[in-house]
C-alpha positions in Angstrom: 105.8 114.8 97.7 106.4 112.4 94.8 103.4 111.9 92.5 104.5 108.6 91.1 102.3 105.6 91.8 103.8 103.5 94.6 102.7 99.9 95.4 103.9 98.3 98.7 103.6 94.5 98.9 103.4 93.3 102.5 102.3 90.2 104.5 100.9 89.6 108.0 103.5 89.4 110.8 106.3 91.0 108.8 108.2 93.5 110.9 110.1 94.9 107.9 106.8 95.5 106.2 105.4 97.4 109.2 108.6 99.5 109.4 108.4 100.3 105.6 104.7 101.2 105.9 105.3 103.4 108.9 108.3 105.1 107.2 106.2 105.9 104.1 103.2 107.1 106.1 105.4 109.3 108.4 106.9 111.0 105.3 103.4 111.5 103.7 104.2 109.2 100.7 101.0 108.0 99.1 101.0 104.3 98.4 98.8 101.4 97.7 99.3 98.4 100.0 98.8 94.9 98.8 98.9 92.3 101.6 99.8 89.0 100.1 98.5 87.1 103.2 95.0 88.4 102.2 95.6 88.2 98.4 97.1 84.8 97.4 97.0 85.8 93.7 99.4 88.6 94.4 101.7 86.2 96.3 101.7 83.9 93.3 102.3 86.8 90.9 105.4 87.9 92.9 106.7 84.3 93.0 106.3 84.1 89.2 108.4 87.3 88.9 111.1 85.7 91.1 110.5 87.5 94.4 110.6 85.4 97.5 110.2 88.0 100.3 108.5 91.2 101.2 108.3 94.1 101.7 108.6 95.2 98.1 108.1 98.8 97.0 107.4 99.3 93.4 107.5 102.8 91.9 105.9 103.5 88.5 109.1 105.0 87.0 111.6 102.4 88.3 112.4 99.0 86.8 113.6 97.4 90.1 111.7 97.5 93.4 113.1 98.3 96.8 113.4 95.0 98.6 113.2 94.9 102.4 113.2 97.8 104.8 115.9 100.1 103.3 115.6 103.7 104.7 118.3 105.0 102.4 116.4 103.9 99.3 113.0 105.0 100.7 114.5 108.4 101.4 114.6 108.9 97.6 110.8 108.5 97.5 110.3 111.3 100.0 112.3 113.7 97.9 
């Protein structure tokens, strides 16, 4: 299991967010979820950074996040 800090940005009603969250959970990847529907400041932060959609998976040691539900990219997180 990877020990890097992982942050997953999601929103309510987002199927790709649910699929990403399920994938990470099923593969025992520890992550912090930030729901932008419940946290408008996080939504504003992401917009300022140029992101217009979720899910976004940020890993501490990577410059660019995983955008959308991308199992092939998520596989790299599970080792």
